[in-house]
C-alpha positions as CSV (number, residue, x, y, z in Angstrom):
1,M,-14.7,1.1,8.2
2,L,-11.0,0.5,7.7
3,A,-9.4,1.2,4.3
4,F,-7.3,-1.4,2.7
5,L,-3.7,-0.3,2.7
6,P,-1.7,-2.8,0.5
7,F,1.6,-2.4,2.4
8,G,3.2,-3.1,5.7
9,F,6.6,-2.6,7.5
10,I,8.9,-5.1,9.0
11,K,11.1,-4.3,12.0
12,H,14.7,-4.7,10.7
13,P,17.2,-2.4,12.6
14,P,18.1,0.3,12.2
15,N,15.0,1.0,10.2
16,N,11.7,-0.7,9.3
17,L,11.6,-2.2,5.9
18,F,8.6,-1.5,3.6
19,F,6.8,-4.4,1.9
20,H,4.0,-4.4,-0.6
21,Y,1.4,-7.1,-0.4
22,T,2.3,-8.5,-3.8
23,N,5.6,-9.5,-2.3
24,L,4.0,-12.1,0.0
25,Q,4.7,-15.6,-1.2
26,D,2.9,-17.9,1.0
27,C,-0.1,-16.1,2.7
28,N,-2.7,-13.5,2.1
29,F,-2.0,-10.0,3.4
30,E,-5.2,-10.2,5.5
31,E,-3.9,-13.3,7.3
32,L,-0.9,-11.3,8.7
33,R,-0.9,-9.8,12.2
34,P,1.4,-7.5,13.8
35,G,4.1,-9.4,15.4
36,D,3.9,-12.4,13.1
37,P,7.4,-13.9,12.4
38,V,8.4,-13.6,8.8
39,R,11.5,-14.3,6.6
40,F,12.3,-12.2,3.6
41,V,14.9,-11.1,1.1
42,I,16.2,-7.5,1.2
43,G,15.9,-5.7,-2.2
44,E,17.3,-2.2,-3.0
45,K,15.5,0.6,-5.0
46,E,17.5,2.7,-7.5
47,D,18.0,5.4,-4.8
48,G,19.7,2.9,-2.6
49,Q,16.6,2.4,-0.2
50,E,16.2,-1.1,1.1
51,F,12.9,-2.9,1.0
52,A,11.5,-6.4,1.9
53,C,10.8,-8.6,-1.1
54,R,9.8,-12.3,-1.3
55,V,8.2,-12.3,2.2
56,Y,7.3,-15.5,3.8
57,R,5.4,-16.1,7.0
58,N,7.2,-18.5,9.3
């Protein structure tokens, strides 16, 4: 049985961007598949690290 991990990563050079499932705007986390096209807004944490927020599936 696979454990539910409530996060993912989006390929965005030079690094992958972290996103939490609560940032998904128009779909459920379980509906996403690796390679699905998405659009997103880049946020920045207090330490300067970027992450994906407001993630939409195209």
